[in-house]
N, C-alpha and C positions, 0 to 999 in steps of 0.2 A: 410492453414494459418492460423495462430495462431489461438488462437482459441479468446485468450486479444480484434483478431484485429473484432471481432465481432460489428453487429452493437448493440449498445443502448437499441433494441428492444429483441432482441434475447440473450433467458434465455435457459437453462438447466434442464434437470431431476434432481435430489438427484442423481438418478441411475448411470447420465452422466459424472456428475462432480465427482464421487467418483468412473472413473469404474479403472480398470490396475492400484489399492490401487495410485491411482495420486488425494491430495487437491485442488480441481481446486472453488474457495469459489467469489461468485460471491453477490457484494455489488452496489446497485441503490440509492443513496435520489435525495432529490431532494430539495436546498438547499437556504435561502433568502441571504445567503453569492458569493458576482462575483465571478464567474470562473478568474480574478484575479487575484484574493486576494487567491483564491482556489493554482491557477498555484504556485505564487509568494511561498504560503508558500510550495510546493511541492516541490522547487528549491533551499529552503532557506540552503544553509551547512554555516552559522555560525553559531555560539556558540548558537545561539537563536532558533534552532532547535527542540531540547527537548525540550521544553515550545509551542513546535507550534504544539510540534506532544509529546503527556504526556504518553503514552506506551514506549519512548523513555529512557532511565536512563540519568539521564547528565552526570553522573559518570562512563557512560561507554562509550558513546557518542565518536567517534576519525571523526575527516575527515580525509584522505591520502591525494588526489587529486582534483585537480577540474579545469576543464576548461569553456569556456563559453558558454556551453551545454550539463556539463555533467560531472559529480562527485565519486566520492568513498568514502566511509564511511562503516565504521561500527554501527552497531545499532544495539538496542535492550538492555540485564536486562544482567547479566549473568548466567542467566536461558536459560534461547533466545539468540543469537544473529545472523548477520549477518553479513558481511564483501559485500558489493553488490556495482560495478558500474549503477549509474544511468543515464541515457538521458532521455534529455526532448526537444518538440518542444514549439508551442504555445499550445497544447490543452489535450499535452498526457505527463508524467516521468512513463516509466519502467525502473525497476528497477532490476538488474539480478546477480543473487550471485553467489559469485567469491568462498567466504569457511562458512561456517557454523558448528552450532554445532548439528543441526537436517537437517537442509537442507543439500540437494546432490548441485553443480555447473549447473548452468546452470537451471533453477525455474523463474520462474517470478514472479514482483507483478509489479502492470499498475493501474496508476491512470489515470486518463482522465477526464475533466471539459467542460463541455459547454456551454453557455450562455441559459435560458429558456424567451420566451417570458415572457416579465410581470416584467422580474429582476430575478437576485438571476443564481443558478446552477445547470444541474444534473450533477452526480460524477456518478462515477462509477470507482469500484474499482476492482479487477480480482486479484486473489492468485493464480498464478497456480504452485506448488513447487513439489519437490519428500522429500518423505523423505530417514532421512538416523538414523544409532544409535536409539539414545532410541531417533530418533526425533518420533519412532515410537510410543510412548508412547501417543500424543500428538494425533494418526490419528480418534481417539472413540469420543471426546472430539470436535476435527473441522469437524470431519464427519456430527456430530450431533449439534453442535452449530455455530462452526464457523464462516454462515454468519452474526448473531444475534452478537457475538460478533466483527466483523471485523467492522460490521457498529456502534459498542459500540466508540468502538474505533474512524472510523471518526467523527462521532458525538460533542469528546470530544475537538480534533483541531476545529470541525467549532467553538466550543462555547467561544474557546476561538479565532479565528477570526473575530467571532460577538464583542464579548470582543471589540477589538484592535481598531475598526471603529467606535464605537461608544465615 
């Protein structure tokens, strides 16, 4: 079973998340933003994507190909970038690294958004990557602060989505 397939309640210790020198970061957020709105943003591969995801540099983002339930894009910034193939269903998006300046091919970025009783959503983001080259420079910061960093990035997107619905 892929680690991203664990149930929403399945938490790993810091040691488990960084065994074998592999960053495995899990971020769980409860939000007032509807799961459908989160998934619409996660699967929006129009020129609006960098606006929806503030950690993506608008001048660097590039869509390569797109189908009904998949897209291939280069995202990030000149400092950290990845070309990824995204595949999605109703509640889940998985981005698989094809090429990157810091990640080996095959690592994944998974976002799951499920409705919460009473409205809003529960969102889980799982980063399951393998370092390469100068990517190793990010090992310690990601090991120590990865969860907070990725939570903050997700919160920026949720803030954008909140302003769009009001």
